[in-house]
C-alpha positions, 0 to 999 in steps of 0.5 A: 693233208690228203684225206684217206677216202676209200675211192675211187674203186674204178679205173679212170678219174673220180666221179662226182655228182652235184645235186642242183644246177644253181650258180653254186652247183655250176661254179663247182662243176666247172672247177671240178671238171677243170681239175679232171674230175668227171662231174654230173650235175643233176637238176630237178627243173627243165632249165638250169639256174636254180633261183636264177631261172627264166621265163619267156612270156608273150615275147618278154624275157623275165629273170626269176631271181638274182639280177645284180652281178658284182665281183665279175672277176670271181666269174671270169676266174671260172673260165681262166681255170682252163685258159678260156675267156668268159666273153666268148660265152657271156657279155656283161654290161655295166649298170649305172647308177648301181641303184636309184633309191626313192622315198615316199616324199619323192627324194631320189638318191643315185648310188654308184661309184661315180665319186663326184656324183655320189658325194654331191648326192650325199651333200644334198641329204646332209653336207655333214655326212660326206666326211662320215661316208669317207670313214664308212668306206674306210671301214668297208674296205677293212672288212672287205679285206678280212671278210671277203678276200681272206675268208670268203673262199676258205672252208670253216671245218672246225671251231679252231678256224673260227677262233683264228678269225675272231680277232679280225672280226672283233677288231671290226665289231662284227657283233654290231649290226650293219645299220648300227655301224652305218649309223655310227658314221652318218646321221641322215636317216635316208643315208643310213637306209641307203648304206644298209639295205644291201644285206636284204639282197642276201637275205639279211635284216640290216638291223641284225646282220653282222656289220661284216656285211658292210663289205658289200659296199667295197665289193661294188665300189671296186668291181661295179654292178653288172648285168648279163646281156640277155638276162641273168639266165644268159650267164647261167647258159654260158656257165653250162656251155663252158661246163659241157665243153670241159666234158661235164654232164648235165641231167635236167628235169630229173629230181633227185629222190635219194642220196644213197649211203653205205655206213658213213659214206655216200655211194650214189644218187637215185632220181625220181625217174628211176635213174641211178648212178654210182659216185665217189662223192656227192655235193649238194647245191639244193636247200640244206634242210631238204638235202639232209632231211629228205635226200638223206632220210635213210641215213642217221646223219641226215635225220639228225642234221635235218632236225637240227637245221629245222630249228635254225633261223631262216631268211624271209621269202619273197613275193615277185610280180613280173610284168611287161608293158607297152611303151618304153620307160627311159626315166626308170633305171635298171635297179630301183629301191622304193622305200616305204614310210617305215624301215626298222618297223617294216623289217621287224614285221617281216623278220620277227612278227610274221606280218604281211604289212599294209606298207612295203619296200620294193626292189624294182628291176627294169632289164630293158633299161640296159638290154632292150632285147628283153622285151618286144620292140617298143616295150619294157620288162619289169619285176617288182620284189617285196620281201615277205615273211617265210611260211613258218612265220606267215601261214596264209593261202598265197593262192588267195592272197597273191592277186590282191598283193600283186595289185597293191604293189602295181598300184604303188608303182603306178602312184610313184612312178608310172601313172598309167601303168596298169593300162599298159600291162601286156602280160603279168604273173607272180611268184610266191613263197609257196612257189619257192617251197614247191619249185626249189624245195626251199624250207619254209619257202625261204629265198636265201636259206639260213639268215646271215646273222653272226651265229649262223655264219662261217663255222656256224653255217652248214660246213662245206664238207660234212663232219660225219660223211667224208665224201658229202659236200655242200655248196650254195647259199646254205653253206659258207660264205652265204647267199648272193652270186659272189657268195655262192661262187665263193662257196664253190671255190672253197668246196672245190678245194676240199674235193680236189684235195680229197679226190685227186690230192 
């Protein structure tokens, strides 16, 4: 049913502002503009992308955050809405293997959808687990159908929608953790880690995150793992080009200071530069606490929700070391996971105890394995990512700690993979939880917003449309379905349907 909203009060199409030009905001902008809604995206930083920012240093190109692209169909759909072809703006390159997993004892495990190679690798760990893996894949396919295909692009606006989804969630034992569910199928500890680590890519602890997130395996198996030629930010630039081609407006380098309200309705947006615009609706792609507590501070609803959200559980932060080296590294694939000597205990240190542990697990990204153009000729681009406690659990001076921690990470990579690494480094810098807080207004420096536990998922997450302010909407990691590129693009699909129904009918 179309909602009776008191707008537009002007001639022409409805006017919408989106706060934040991350993947969610850009995907939403494309959908709205494709539907004939005049859309302006307002971004605080000098480049679009949000967490998918990029830097160019000394001839090297460094992606800031997400580098694993799955479900390319959800991206292509954004272009197909206007009978366009994503390939005109973006070149996606397949990554194989998806990931190489490495343990301190030297064991390597290449994870991909090459069935013969994968089964052989599983048999090398424990032949008894091949059958268990088949059963796990069947389970993953089931939760993919229920949790992603049926529910991943649909807004949960009332508790009744959660009740309707409950039987399917119960059937797949959603109350269990991913690690627990994986462990019920396979017995080898390394394989358990290999099949459960994926939740870390969306901010979830494998020991606590709902088993529904096992759907990631089916998502990758069917759609593959991809990389955008030129870096993930090349995908961002392609989305911007398409959005502007459709007539959308980008406003960069102008931080939103306030979402203006009158009574229980949003009326417009004011930025720190003094610019303001009247809009029929506003969608927030920024941090959810910042959006409510700071941008809506003049509204009782904003203050109430800000205080409520501050009491939620938030995903950890990240520490990233970006470095470019002299020479090529063909023996190192595009994506690697370097597990530390502990798994469960390290996760407890990060998520529960707020400890910056002496050991760590790392995600190592080498985009030049797929695209040599990300570095000067004969050189290689890397970043190493370590999950770390957010600022609410670990209150340290990151300006003091960062150089020390970066050196420890580089020493570990040198010890395990590149013996002469530090002598080959041509440029390096790091990004800390404090930078997430400052650059992205991320509450507690969280890299993924709300922790994706069952009681903070679907209806329990920030709703795609606010319950009290009917022309205020949300998109991105903090709303349903959650973090990760497919997640935030899915949130844009859910939010766009609400907005188009409300504004156009």
